[in-house]
Backbone as XML, in Angstrom:
<?xml version="1.0"?>
<chain id="A" units="angstrom">
  <residue number="1" name="MET">
    <atom name="N" x="-0.970" y="12.674" z="144.601"/>
    <atom name="CA" x="-1.132" y="13.311" z="145.568"/>
    <atom name="C" x="-2.364" y="14.401" z="145.503"/>
  </residue>
  <residue number="2" name="GLU">
    <atom name="N" x="-2.799" y="14.692" z="144.150"/>
    <atom name="CA" x="-3.889" y="15.698" z="143.960"/>
    <atom name="C" x="-3.723" y="17.069" z="144.482"/>
  </residue>
  <residue number="3" name="HIS">
    <atom name="N" x="-2.375" y="17.376" z="144.625"/>
    <atom name="CA" x="-2.151" y="18.961" z="144.271"/>
    <atom name="C" x="-1.007" y="19.374" z="143.476"/>
  </residue>
  <residue number="4" name="ILE">
    <atom name="N" x="-0.619" y="20.597" z="143.152"/>
    <atom name="CA" x="0.296" y="20.948" z="141.840"/>
    <atom name="C" x="1.491" y="20.859" z="142.836"/>
  </residue>
  <residue number="5" name="ASN">
    <atom name="N" x="2.457" y="20.512" z="142.377"/>
    <atom name="CA" x="4.123" y="20.521" z="142.895"/>
    <atom name="C" x="4.687" y="22.044" z="143.097"/>
  </residue>
  <residue number="6" name="ASN">
    <atom name="N" x="5.245" y="22.498" z="143.978"/>
    <atom name="CA" x="5.907" y="23.875" z="143.706"/>
    <atom name="C" x="6.852" y="23.787" z="142.527"/>
  </residue>
  <residue number="7" name="VAL">
    <atom name="N" x="7.337" y="22.906" z="142.003"/>
    <atom name="CA" x="8.586" y="22.793" z="141.144"/>
    <atom name="C" x="7.385" y="23.315" z="139.356"/>
  </residue>
  <residue number="8" name="ALA">
    <atom name="N" x="6.172" y="22.855" z="139.765"/>
    <atom name="CA" x="5.377" y="22.796" z="138.180"/>
    <atom name="C" x="4.998" y="24.333" z="138.377"/>
  </residue>
  <residue number="9" name="TYR">
    <atom name="N" x="4.862" y="24.985" z="139.376"/>
    <atom name="CA" x="4.376" y="26.737" z="139.573"/>
    <atom name="C" x="5.281" y="27.304" z="138.597"/>
  </residue>
  <residue number="10" name="ALA">
    <atom name="N" x="6.491" y="26.889" z="138.498"/>
    <atom name="CA" x="7.556" y="27.870" z="137.817"/>
    <atom name="C" x="7.327" y="27.736" z="136.209"/>
  </residue>
  <residue number="11" name="ARG">
    <atom name="N" x="7.041" y="26.179" z="135.904"/>
    <atom name="CA" x="6.750" y="26.315" z="134.431"/>
    <atom name="C" x="5.560" y="26.822" z="134.175"/>
  </residue>
  <residue number="12" name="LEU">
    <atom name="N" x="4.689" y="26.640" z="134.537"/>
    <atom name="CA" x="3.136" y="27.523" z="134.432"/>
    <atom name="C" x="3.459" y="28.692" z="134.344"/>
  </residue>
  <residue number="13" name="PHE">
    <atom name="N" x="4.334" y="29.650" z="135.097"/>
    <atom name="CA" x="4.427" y="30.990" z="135.099"/>
    <atom name="C" x="4.930" y="31.156" z="133.792"/>
  </residue>
  <residue number="14" name="GLU">
    <atom name="N" x="6.202" y="30.518" z="133.611"/>
    <atom name="CA" x="6.951" y="30.373" z="132.347"/>
    <atom name="C" x="6.211" y="30.526" z="131.087"/>
  </residue>
  <residue number="15" name="GLU">
    <atom name="N" x="5.488" y="29.501" z="130.680"/>
    <atom name="CA" x="4.459" y="29.184" z="129.867"/>
    <atom name="C" x="3.330" y="30.590" z="129.862"/>
  </residue>
  <residue number="16" name="ALA">
    <atom name="N" x="2.836" y="31.313" z="130.971"/>
    <atom name="CA" x="2.151" y="32.188" z="130.786"/>
    <atom name="C" x="3.002" y="33.299" z="130.088"/>
  </residue>
  <residue number="17" name="ARG">
    <atom name="N" x="4.109" y="33.613" z="130.725"/>
    <atom name="CA" x="5.234" y="34.671" z="130.328"/>
    <atom name="C" x="5.400" y="34.680" z="128.898"/>
  </residue>
  <residue number="18" name="ILE">
    <atom name="N" x="5.397" y="33.148" z="128.160"/>
    <atom name="CA" x="5.942" y="33.008" z="126.842"/>
    <atom name="C" x="4.647" y="33.682" z="125.979"/>
  </residue>
  <residue number="19" name="ARG">
    <atom name="N" x="3.708" y="33.181" z="126.581"/>
    <atom name="CA" x="2.114" y="33.651" z="126.086"/>
    <atom name="C" x="2.069" y="35.003" z="125.929"/>
  </residue>
  <residue number="20" name="PHE">
    <atom name="N" x="2.147" y="35.509" z="127.046"/>
    <atom name="CA" x="2.220" y="36.985" z="127.123"/>
    <atom name="C" x="3.183" y="37.764" z="125.947"/>
  </residue>
  <residue number="21" name="ASN">
    <atom name="N" x="4.372" y="37.523" z="125.936"/>
    <atom name="CA" x="4.928" y="37.917" z="125.102"/>
    <atom name="C" x="4.657" y="37.567" z="123.520"/>
  </residue>
  <residue number="22" name="LEU">
    <atom name="N" x="4.244" y="36.614" z="123.402"/>
    <atom name="CA" x="3.924" y="36.305" z="121.830"/>
    <atom name="C" x="2.615" y="37.338" z="121.748"/>
  </residue>
  <residue number="23" name="GLN">
    <atom name="N" x="1.841" y="37.464" z="122.629"/>
    <atom name="CA" x="0.763" y="38.459" z="122.558"/>
    <atom name="C" x="1.252" y="39.772" z="122.363"/>
  </residue>
  <residue number="24" name="MET">
    <atom name="N" x="2.376" y="40.250" z="122.994"/>
    <atom name="CA" x="2.798" y="41.567" z="122.878"/>
    <atom name="C" x="3.604" y="41.602" z="121.326"/>
  </residue>
  <residue number="25" name="ARG">
    <atom name="N" x="3.940" y="40.639" z="120.687"/>
    <atom name="CA" x="4.498" y="40.785" z="119.541"/>
    <atom name="C" x="5.645" y="41.675" z="119.260"/>
  </residue>
  <residue number="26" name="GLY">
    <atom name="N" x="5.733" y="42.910" z="119.956"/>
    <atom name="CA" x="6.774" y="43.933" z="119.610"/>
    <atom name="C" x="8.222" y="43.214" z="120.225"/>
  </residue>
  <residue number="27" name="ILE">
    <atom name="N" x="8.133" y="42.475" z="121.359"/>
    <atom name="CA" x="9.303" y="41.858" z="121.566"/>
    <atom name="C" x="9.425" y="40.308" z="121.981"/>
  </residue>
  <residue number="28" name="SER">
    <atom name="N" x="8.726" y="39.505" z="120.899"/>
    <atom name="CA" x="8.786" y="38.088" z="120.822"/>
    <atom name="C" x="9.686" y="37.401" z="119.859"/>
  </residue>
  <residue number="29" name="SER">
    <atom name="N" x="10.793" y="38.704" z="119.380"/>
    <atom name="CA" x="11.384" y="38.012" z="118.399"/>
    <atom name="C" x="12.778" y="38.972" z="118.615"/>
  </residue>
  <residue number="30" name="THR">
    <atom name="N" x="14.000" y="38.427" z="118.156"/>
    <atom name="CA" x="15.473" y="38.928" z="118.297"/>
    <atom name="C" x="15.212" y="40.264" z="117.703"/>
  </residue>
  <residue number="31" name="ARG">
    <atom name="N" x="14.491" y="40.696" z="116.753"/>
    <atom name="CA" x="14.248" y="41.856" z="115.978"/>
    <atom name="C" x="12.987" y="42.504" z="116.331"/>
  </residue>
  <residue number="32" name="THR">
    <atom name="N" x="13.100" y="43.810" z="116.601"/>
    <atom name="CA" x="11.740" y="44.575" z="117.022"/>
    <atom name="C" x="11.942" y="46.027" z="116.617"/>
  </residue>
  <residue number="33" name="PHE">
    <atom name="N" x="11.199" y="46.212" z="115.805"/>
    <atom name="CA" x="10.911" y="47.486" z="115.266"/>
    <atom name="C" x="12.225" y="47.855" z="114.487"/>
  </residue>
  <residue number="34" name="GLY">
    <atom name="N" x="12.950" y="46.721" z="113.758"/>
    <atom name="CA" x="14.081" y="47.153" z="113.066"/>
    <atom name="C" x="15.418" y="47.101" z="114.067"/>
  </residue>
  <residue number="35" name="GLU">
    <atom name="N" x="15.056" y="46.996" z="115.033"/>
    <atom name="CA" x="16.504" y="46.741" z="116.026"/>
    <atom name="C" x="16.633" y="45.475" z="116.612"/>
  </residue>
  <residue number="36" name="GLU">
    <atom name="N" x="18.054" y="44.911" z="116.829"/>
    <atom name="CA" x="18.055" y="43.904" z="117.465"/>
    <atom name="C" x="18.110" y="44.082" z="119.069"/>
  </residue>
  <residue number="37" name="VAL">
    <atom name="N" x="17.083" y="43.082" z="119.528"/>
    <atom name="CA" x="16.742" y="43.248" z="120.693"/>
    <atom name="C" x="16.744" y="42.000" z="121.510"/>
  </residue>
  <residue number="38" name="ARG">
    <atom name="N" x="17.443" y="41.705" z="122.393"/>
    <atom name="CA" x="17.739" y="40.327" z="123.267"/>
    <atom name="C" x="17.094" y="40.376" z="124.652"/>
  </residue>
  <residue number="39" name="MET">
    <atom name="N" x="16.064" y="39.916" z="125.025"/>
    <atom name="CA" x="15.743" y="40.269" z="126.523"/>
    <atom name="C" x="16.163" y="38.472" z="127.449"/>
  </residue>
  <residue number="40" name="VAL">
    <atom name="N" x="16.496" y="38.828" z="128.260"/>
    <atom name="CA" x="16.811" y="37.893" z="129.324"/>
    <atom name="C" x="16.406" y="37.834" z="130.577"/>
  </residue>
  <residue number="41" name="VAL">
    <atom name="N" x="15.768" y="36.620" z="131.166"/>
    <atom name="CA" x="15.582" y="36.934" z="132.740"/>
    <atom name="C" x="16.736" y="36.919" z="133.177"/>
  </residue>
  <residue number="42" name="VAL">
    <atom name="N" x="16.317" y="37.631" z="134.439"/>
    <atom name="CA" x="18.101" y="37.806" z="135.522"/>
    <atom name="C" x="17.216" y="37.613" z="136.983"/>
  </residue>
  <residue number="43" name="ALA">
    <atom name="N" x="16.059" y="37.486" z="137.033"/>
    <atom name="CA" x="15.388" y="37.249" z="138.659"/>
    <atom name="C" x="13.994" y="36.777" z="138.249"/>
  </residue>
  <residue number="44" name="ASN">
    <atom name="N" x="14.006" y="35.856" z="139.218"/>
    <atom name="CA" x="12.407" y="34.973" z="139.206"/>
    <atom name="C" x="12.072" y="34.864" z="140.594"/>
  </residue>
  <residue number="45" name="HIS">
    <atom name="N" x="10.926" y="35.468" z="140.911"/>
    <atom name="CA" x="10.770" y="35.255" z="142.391"/>
    <atom name="C" x="9.155" y="34.513" z="142.482"/>
  </residue>
  <residue number="46" name="LEU">
    <atom name="N" x="9.008" y="33.532" z="143.208"/>
    <atom name="CA" x="7.500" y="33.015" z="143.298"/>
    <atom name="C" x="7.384" y="33.150" z="144.828"/>
  </residue>
  <residue number="47" name="TYR">
    <atom name="N" x="5.831" y="33.154" z="144.672"/>
    <atom name="CA" x="5.545" y="33.524" z="146.135"/>
    <atom name="C" x="4.395" y="32.504" z="146.461"/>
  </residue>
  <residue number="48" name="PHE">
    <atom name="N" x="4.282" y="31.508" z="147.167"/>
    <atom name="CA" x="3.508" y="30.536" z="147.292"/>
    <atom name="C" x="2.280" y="30.851" z="148.032"/>
  </residue>
  <residue number="49" name="LEU">
    <atom name="N" x="0.757" y="31.044" z="147.961"/>
    <atom name="CA" x="0.131" y="31.722" z="148.878"/>
    <atom name="C" x="-0.821" y="30.524" z="149.393"/>
  </residue>
  <residue number="50" name="GLN">
    <atom name="N" x="-1.544" y="29.758" z="148.569"/>
    <atom name="CA" x="-2.067" y="28.759" z="148.979"/>
    <atom name="C" x="-2.295" y="27.391" z="148.250"/>
  </residue>
  <residue number="51" name="GLU">
    <atom name="N" x="-2.720" y="26.310" z="148.662"/>
    <atom name="CA" x="-2.290" y="25.229" z="148.146"/>
    <atom name="C" x="-3.149" y="25.062" z="146.667"/>
  </residue>
  <residue number="52" name="THR">
    <atom name="N" x="-2.524" y="24.428" z="145.496"/>
    <atom name="CA" x="-3.399" y="24.303" z="144.457"/>
    <atom name="C" x="-3.747" y="22.891" z="144.404"/>
  </residue>
  <residue number="53" name="PHE">
    <atom name="N" x="-4.767" y="22.821" z="143.902"/>
    <atom name="CA" x="-5.318" y="21.213" z="143.380"/>
    <atom name="C" x="-5.269" y="20.685" z="142.135"/>
  </residue>
  <residue number="54" name="TYR">
    <atom name="N" x="-4.927" y="19.185" z="141.736"/>
    <atom name="CA" x="-5.007" y="19.081" z="140.330"/>
    <atom name="C" x="-6.207" y="18.031" z="140.394"/>
  </residue>
  <residue number="55" name="PRO">
    <atom name="N" x="-6.913" y="17.868" z="139.313"/>
    <atom name="CA" x="-6.581" y="18.643" z="138.152"/>
    <atom name="C" x="-7.632" y="19.796" z="137.931"/>
  </residue>
  <residue number="56" name="ASP">
    <atom name="N" x="-7.923" y="20.530" z="138.833"/>
    <atom name="CA" x="-8.884" y="21.649" z="139.004"/>
    <atom name="C" x="-8.193" y="22.686" z="137.958"/>
  </residue>
  <residue number="57" name="PRO">
    <atom name="N" x="-8.687" y="23.531" z="136.971"/>
    <atom name="CA" x="-8.248" y="24.519" z="136.428"/>
    <atom name="C" x="-7.737" y="25.530" z="136.950"/>
  </residue>
  <residue number="58" name="LEU">
    <atom name="N" x="-6.713" y="26.489" z="136.097"/>
    <atom name="CA" x="-5.830" y="27.589" z="136.706"/>
    <atom name="C" x="-5.924" y="28.618" z="136.002"/>
  </residue>
  <residue number="59" name="GLN">
    <atom name="N" x="-5.723" y="29.641" z="136.168"/>
    <atom name="CA" x="-6.188" y="31.281" z="135.187"/>
    <atom name="C" x="-4.888" y="31.454" z="135.829"/>
  </residue>
  <residue number="60" name="ILE">
    <atom name="N" x="-3.775" y="32.137" z="134.585"/>
    <atom name="CA" x="-2.831" y="33.149" z="134.991"/>
    <atom name="C" x="-3.152" y="34.527" z="134.518"/>
  </residue>
  <residue number="61" name="GLY">
    <atom name="N" x="-2.949" y="35.575" z="135.207"/>
    <atom name="CA" x="-2.909" y="37.040" z="134.587"/>
    <atom name="C" x="-1.624" y="37.440" z="134.542"/>
  </residue>
  <residue number="62" name="VAL">
    <atom name="N" x="-1.127" y="38.296" z="133.470"/>
    <atom name="CA" x="0.133" y="38.666" z="133.384"/>
    <atom name="C" x="-0.024" y="40.215" z="132.944"/>
  </residue>
  <residue number="63" name="GLY">
    <atom name="N" x="0.896" y="41.005" z="133.402"/>
    <atom name="CA" x="1.188" y="42.423" z="132.962"/>
    <atom name="C" x="2.703" y="42.997" z="133.507"/>
  </residue>
  <residue number="64" name="ILE">
    <atom name="N" x="2.767" y="44.095" z="132.780"/>
    <atom name="CA" x="3.936" y="44.774" z="132.845"/>
    <atom name="C" x="4.101" y="45.779" z="134.691"/>
  </residue>
  <residue number="65" name="LEU">
    <atom name="N" x="4.791" y="45.371" z="135.545"/>
    <atom name="CA" x="4.869" y="46.231" z="136.640"/>
    <atom name="C" x="5.518" y="47.185" z="136.797"/>
  </residue>
  <residue number="66" name="GLU">
    <atom name="N" x="6.732" y="47.452" z="136.087"/>
    <atom name="CA" x="7.853" y="48.332" z="136.266"/>
    <atom name="C" x="8.691" y="48.243" z="135.068"/>
  </residue>
  <residue number="67" name="VAL">
    <atom name="N" x="8.863" y="49.642" z="134.463"/>
    <atom name="CA" x="9.848" y="49.746" z="133.580"/>
    <atom name="C" x="11.036" y="50.418" z="133.703"/>
  </residue>
  <residue number="68" name="GLY">
    <atom name="N" x="12.381" y="49.632" z="133.508"/>
    <atom name="CA" x="13.389" y="50.359" z="133.860"/>
    <atom name="C" x="14.195" y="50.847" z="132.780"/>
  </residue>
  <residue number="69" name="ASN">
    <atom name="N" x="15.220" y="51.252" z="133.105"/>
    <atom name="CA" x="16.264" y="51.901" z="132.006"/>
    <atom name="C" x="16.593" y="50.638" z="130.885"/>
  </residue>
  <residue number="70" name="ALA">
    <atom name="N" x="17.002" y="49.759" z="131.351"/>
    <atom name="CA" x="17.251" y="48.457" z="130.720"/>
    <atom name="C" x="16.583" y="47.154" z="130.586"/>
  </residue>
  <residue number="71" name="SER">
    <atom name="N" x="15.452" y="47.293" z="131.622"/>
    <atom name="CA" x="14.748" y="46.054" z="132.224"/>
    <atom name="C" x="13.386" y="46.264" z="132.264"/>
  </residue>
  <residue number="72" name="TYR">
    <atom name="N" x="12.539" y="45.248" z="132.395"/>
    <atom name="CA" x="11.206" y="45.432" z="132.856"/>
    <atom name="C" x="10.931" y="44.384" z="133.852"/>
  </residue>
  <residue number="73" name="THR">
    <atom name="N" x="9.783" y="44.788" z="134.491"/>
    <atom name="CA" x="9.534" y="43.519" z="135.534"/>
    <atom name="C" x="7.938" y="42.947" z="135.213"/>
  </residue>
  <residue number="74" name="LEU">
    <atom name="N" x="7.812" y="41.625" z="134.973"/>
    <atom name="CA" x="6.589" y="41.099" z="134.515"/>
    <atom name="C" x="5.861" y="40.598" z="136.080"/>
  </residue>
  <residue number="75" name="GLY">
    <atom name="N" x="4.938" y="40.708" z="135.876"/>
    <atom name="CA" x="3.846" y="40.545" z="137.271"/>
    <atom name="C" x="2.819" y="39.395" z="136.959"/>
  </residue>
  <residue number="76" name="CYS">
    <atom name="N" x="2.597" y="38.093" z="137.438"/>
    <atom name="CA" x="1.862" y="37.304" z="137.423"/>
    <atom name="C" x="1.185" y="37.166" z="138.354"/>
  </residue>
  <residue number="77" name="GLY">
    <atom name="N" x="-0.211" y="36.513" z="138.475"/>
    <atom name="CA" x="-0.871" y="36.072" z="139.458"/>
    <atom name="C" x="-1.517" y="34.882" z="138.996"/>
  </residue>
  <residue number="78" name="MET">
    <atom name="N" x="-1.571" y="33.836" z="139.840"/>
    <atom name="CA" x="-2.504" y="32.662" z="139.574"/>
    <atom name="C" x="-3.472" y="32.307" z="140.332"/>
  </residue>
  <residue number="79" name="PHE">
    <atom name="N" x="-4.625" y="32.070" z="139.916"/>
    <atom name="CA" x="-5.972" y="31.829" z="140.386"/>
    <atom name="C" x="-6.475" y="30.467" z="140.426"/>
  </residue>
  <residue number="80" name="GLN">
    <atom name="N" x="-7.153" y="30.121" z="141.209"/>
    <atom name="CA" x="-7.720" y="28.718" z="141.313"/>
    <atom name="C" x="-8.914" y="28.997" z="142.104"/>
  </residue>
  <residue number="81" name="ALA">
    <atom name="N" x="-10.273" y="28.571" z="141.341"/>
    <atom name="CA" x="-11.545" y="28.535" z="141.883"/>
    <atom name="C" x="-11.641" y="29.980" z="142.656"/>
  </residue>
  <residue number="82" name="GLY">
    <atom name="N" x="-11.306" y="31.262" z="141.823"/>
    <atom name="CA" x="-11.363" y="32.377" z="142.032"/>
    <atom name="C" x="-10.605" y="32.970" z="143.514"/>
  </residue>
  <residue number="83" name="ARG">
    <atom name="N" x="-9.656" y="31.971" z="143.865"/>
    <atom name="CA" x="-8.699" y="32.247" z="144.641"/>
    <atom name="C" x="-7.342" y="32.502" z="144.305"/>
  </residue>
  <residue number="84" name="LEU">
    <atom name="N" x="-6.518" y="33.901" z="144.768"/>
    <atom name="CA" x="-5.069" y="34.170" z="144.431"/>
    <atom name="C" x="-4.330" y="33.193" z="145.163"/>
  </residue>
  <residue number="85" name="VAL">
    <atom name="N" x="-3.688" y="32.187" z="144.386"/>
    <atom name="CA" x="-2.989" y="31.077" z="145.082"/>
    <atom name="C" x="-1.406" y="31.262" z="145.061"/>
  </residue>
  <residue number="86" name="ALA">
    <atom name="N" x="-0.723" y="32.329" z="144.003"/>
    <atom name="CA" x="0.508" y="32.237" z="143.826"/>
    <atom name="C" x="0.767" y="33.439" z="143.091"/>
  </residue>
  <residue number="87" name="LEU">
    <atom name="N" x="1.825" y="34.022" z="143.378"/>
    <atom name="CA" x="2.057" y="35.565" z="142.411"/>
    <atom name="C" x="3.738" y="34.974" z="142.114"/>
  </residue>
  <residue number="88" name="ASN">
    <atom name="N" x="4.077" y="35.631" z="141.059"/>
    <atom name="CA" x="5.459" y="35.651" z="140.442"/>
    <atom name="C" x="6.059" y="37.030" z="139.642"/>
  </residue>
  <residue number="89" name="ASP">
    <atom name="N" x="7.034" y="37.481" z="140.041"/>
    <atom name="CA" x="7.703" y="38.699" z="139.767"/>
    <atom name="C" x="8.951" y="38.313" z="139.042"/>
  </residue>
  <residue number="90" name="THR">
    <atom name="N" x="9.203" y="38.790" z="137.768"/>
    <atom name="CA" x="10.180" y="38.409" z="136.880"/>
    <atom name="C" x="10.962" y="39.619" z="136.139"/>
  </residue>
  <residue number="91" name="VAL">
    <atom name="N" x="12.340" y="39.664" z="136.173"/>
    <atom name="CA" x="12.809" y="40.787" z="135.855"/>
    <atom name="C" x="13.544" y="40.549" z="134.603"/>
  </residue>
  <residue number="92" name="VAL">
    <atom name="N" x="13.083" y="41.179" z="133.554"/>
    <atom name="CA" x="13.780" y="40.582" z="132.108"/>
    <atom name="C" x="14.336" y="41.958" z="131.738"/>
  </residue>
  <residue number="93" name="VAL">
    <atom name="N" x="15.796" y="41.849" z="131.491"/>
    <atom name="CA" x="16.795" y="42.781" z="130.985"/>
    <atom name="C" x="17.200" y="42.708" z="129.346"/>
  </residue>
  <residue number="94" name="HIS">
    <atom name="N" x="17.313" y="43.705" z="128.779"/>
    <atom name="CA" x="17.805" y="43.947" z="127.114"/>
    <atom name="C" x="19.386" y="43.848" z="127.437"/>
  </residue>
  <residue number="95" name="ALA">
    <atom name="N" x="19.947" y="42.775" z="126.862"/>
    <atom name="CA" x="21.333" y="42.387" z="126.998"/>
    <atom name="C" x="21.830" y="42.475" z="125.622"/>
  </residue>
  <residue number="96" name="HIS">
    <atom name="N" x="23.260" y="42.841" z="125.836"/>
    <atom name="CA" x="23.934" y="42.962" z="124.344"/>
    <atom name="C" x="25.563" y="42.663" z="124.692"/>
  </residue>
  <residue number="97" name="GLU">
    <atom name="N" x="25.706" y="41.548" z="124.109"/>
    <atom name="CA" x="27.400" y="41.041" z="124.368"/>
    <atom name="C" x="27.625" y="40.997" z="125.824"/>
  </residue>
  <residue number="98" name="GLY">
    <atom name="N" x="26.786" y="40.259" z="126.530"/>
    <atom name="CA" x="27.000" y="39.980" z="128.079"/>
    <atom name="C" x="26.874" y="40.962" z="128.960"/>
  </residue>
  <residue number="99" name="SER">
    <atom name="N" x="26.308" y="41.912" z="128.642"/>
    <atom name="CA" x="25.869" y="43.292" z="129.627"/>
    <atom name="C" x="24.785" y="44.005" z="129.283"/>
  </residue>
  <residue number="100" name="SER">
    <atom name="N" x="23.897" y="44.593" z="130.026"/>
    <atom name="CA" x="22.602" y="45.134" z="129.749"/>
    <atom name="C" x="22.956" y="46.337" z="129.083"/>
  </residue>
  <residue number="101" name="ARG">
    <atom name="N" x="21.868" y="46.936" z="128.224"/>
    <atom name="CA" x="22.130" y="48.330" z="127.598"/>
    <atom name="C" x="20.635" y="48.566" z="127.456"/>
  </residue>
  <residue number="102" name="PRO">
    <atom name="N" x="20.204" y="49.921" z="127.477"/>
    <atom name="CA" x="19.104" y="50.536" z="127.730"/>
    <atom name="C" x="18.095" y="49.869" z="126.762"/>
  </residue>
  <residue number="103" name="LEU">
    <atom name="N" x="17.002" y="49.599" z="127.019"/>
    <atom name="CA" x="15.787" y="49.387" z="126.225"/>
    <atom name="C" x="15.592" y="50.641" z="124.822"/>
  </residue>
  <residue number="104" name="PRO">
    <atom name="N" x="15.591" y="49.907" z="123.565"/>
    <atom name="CA" x="15.198" y="50.948" z="122.424"/>
    <atom name="C" x="13.883" y="51.484" z="122.818"/>
  </residue>
  <residue number="105" name="GLU">
    <atom name="N" x="13.846" y="52.860" z="122.255"/>
    <atom name="CA" x="12.683" y="53.776" z="122.552"/>
    <atom name="C" x="11.522" y="53.064" z="122.237"/>
  </residue>
  <residue number="106" name="ALA">
    <atom name="N" x="11.289" y="52.450" z="120.771"/>
    <atom name="CA" x="10.512" y="51.693" z="120.287"/>
    <atom name="C" x="9.788" y="50.419" z="121.257"/>
  </residue>
  <residue number="107" name="THR">
    <atom name="N" x="10.900" y="49.953" z="121.642"/>
    <atom name="CA" x="10.352" y="48.687" z="122.635"/>
    <atom name="C" x="9.724" y="49.185" z="123.695"/>
  </residue>
  <residue number="108" name="ARG">
    <atom name="N" x="10.509" y="50.072" z="124.331"/>
    <atom name="CA" x="9.871" y="50.584" z="125.602"/>
    <atom name="C" x="8.723" y="51.256" z="125.390"/>
  </residue>
  <residue number="109" name="ALA">
    <atom name="N" x="8.476" y="51.904" z="124.529"/>
    <atom name="CA" x="6.918" y="52.317" z="124.515"/>
    <atom name="C" x="5.823" y="51.305" z="124.154"/>
  </residue>
  <residue number="110" name="TRP">
    <atom name="N" x="6.390" y="50.025" z="123.493"/>
    <atom name="CA" x="5.378" y="49.116" z="123.154"/>
    <atom name="C" x="5.250" y="48.378" z="124.504"/>
  </residue>
  <residue number="111" name="ILE">
    <atom name="N" x="6.246" y="48.259" z="125.318"/>
    <atom name="CA" x="6.097" y="47.708" z="126.759"/>
    <atom name="C" x="5.219" y="48.246" z="127.393"/>
  </residue>
  <residue number="112" name="GLU">
    <atom name="N" x="5.215" y="49.625" z="127.657"/>
    <atom name="CA" x="4.505" y="50.669" z="128.433"/>
    <atom name="C" x="3.026" y="50.227" z="128.135"/>
  </residue>
  <residue number="113" name="ARG">
    <atom name="N" x="2.890" y="49.932" z="126.949"/>
    <atom name="CA" x="1.364" y="49.703" z="126.696"/>
    <atom name="C" x="0.857" y="48.529" z="127.353"/>
  </residue>
  <residue number="114" name="TYR">
    <atom name="N" x="1.473" y="47.814" z="127.737"/>
    <atom name="CA" x="1.330" y="46.704" z="128.669"/>
    <atom name="C" x="1.390" y="46.608" z="130.296"/>
  </residue>
  <residue number="115" name="ARG">
    <atom name="N" x="1.754" y="48.187" z="130.575"/>
    <atom name="CA" x="1.827" y="48.324" z="131.930"/>
    <atom name="C" x="0.639" y="48.473" z="132.498"/>
  </residue>
  <residue number="116" name="ILE">
    <atom name="N" x="0.654" y="47.645" z="134.365"/>
    <atom name="CA" x="-0.352" y="47.668" z="134.885"/>
    <atom name="C" x="-0.301" y="49.006" z="135.780"/>
  </residue>
  <residue number="117" name="HIS">
    <atom name="N" x="-1.147" y="49.754" z="135.683"/>
    <atom name="CA" x="-1.294" y="51.244" z="136.423"/>
    <atom name="C" x="-2.339" y="50.805" z="137.628"/>
  </residue>
  <residue number="118" name="GLY">
    <atom name="N" x="-2.083" y="51.620" z="138.937"/>
    <atom name="CA" x="-2.675" y="51.689" z="139.910"/>
    <atom name="C" x="-3.082" y="50.043" z="140.666"/>
  </residue>
  <residue number="119" name="ASP">
    <atom name="N" x="-4.547" y="50.097" z="140.689"/>
    <atom name="CA" x="-4.961" y="49.022" z="141.065"/>
    <atom name="C" x="-5.544" y="48.093" z="140.419"/>
  </residue>
  <residue number="120" name="SER">
    <atom name="N" x="-5.063" y="48.333" z="138.971"/>
    <atom name="CA" x="-5.975" y="47.366" z="137.946"/>
    <atom name="C" x="-5.273" y="46.138" z="138.048"/>
  </residue>
  <residue number="121" name="ALA">
    <atom name="N" x="-6.180" y="44.884" z="137.876"/>
    <atom name="CA" x="-5.914" y="43.644" z="137.899"/>
    <atom name="C" x="-5.741" y="43.069" z="136.564"/>
  </residue>
  <residue number="122" name="VAL">
    <atom name="N" x="-5.851" y="43.961" z="135.753"/>
    <atom name="CA" x="-5.550" y="43.391" z="134.317"/>
    <atom name="C" x="-4.885" y="44.407" z="133.041"/>
  </residue>
  <residue number="123" name="ALA">
    <atom name="N" x="-3.960" y="43.934" z="132.783"/>
    <atom name="CA" x="-2.977" y="44.586" z="131.975"/>
    <atom name="C" x="-3.913" y="44.778" z="130.369"/>
  </residue>
  <residue number="124" name="THR">
    <atom name="N" x="-4.129" y="46.126" z="129.942"/>
    <atom name="CA" x="-4.864" y="46.264" z="128.740"/>
    <atom name="C" x="-3.899" y="47.082" z="128.121"/>
  </residue>
  <residue number="125" name="PRO">
    <atom name="N" x="-3.839" y="46.832" z="126.478"/>
    <atom name="CA" x="-3.115" y="47.731" z="125.882"/>
    <atom name="C" x="-3.588" y="48.923" z="125.533"/>
  </residue>
  <residue number="126" name="GLY">
    <atom name="N" x="-2.836" y="50.142" z="125.553"/>
    <atom name="CA" x="-3.693" y="51.353" z="126.049"/>
    <atom name="C" x="-3.469" y="51.857" z="124.467"/>
  </residue>
</chain>
């Protein structure tokens, strides 16, 4: 049908988050800065803004929107041909034995390096 199905958006955003986490390296494994860190997705919101077309290329930008006591929110923007076509907000929580616990300070500091401030369109390590 030459368009990208709405279910595919979730997978594309997931792949972008995985690649972002691998780039951050500080939270890509269960051991971060000598501490056990288990991050789990607790909310995932997709916003479909415009139709996207297959097989035209897509670009996805990812950054940290918000950092809380035990969680952070990743924001993703999907672009095609220079147009913003979809948004995704994902809340990720630091979990331990079935409940949340505060982010370790070293992990929080690492996450803050990738936080988007103001009207910035790109998260860059500070």
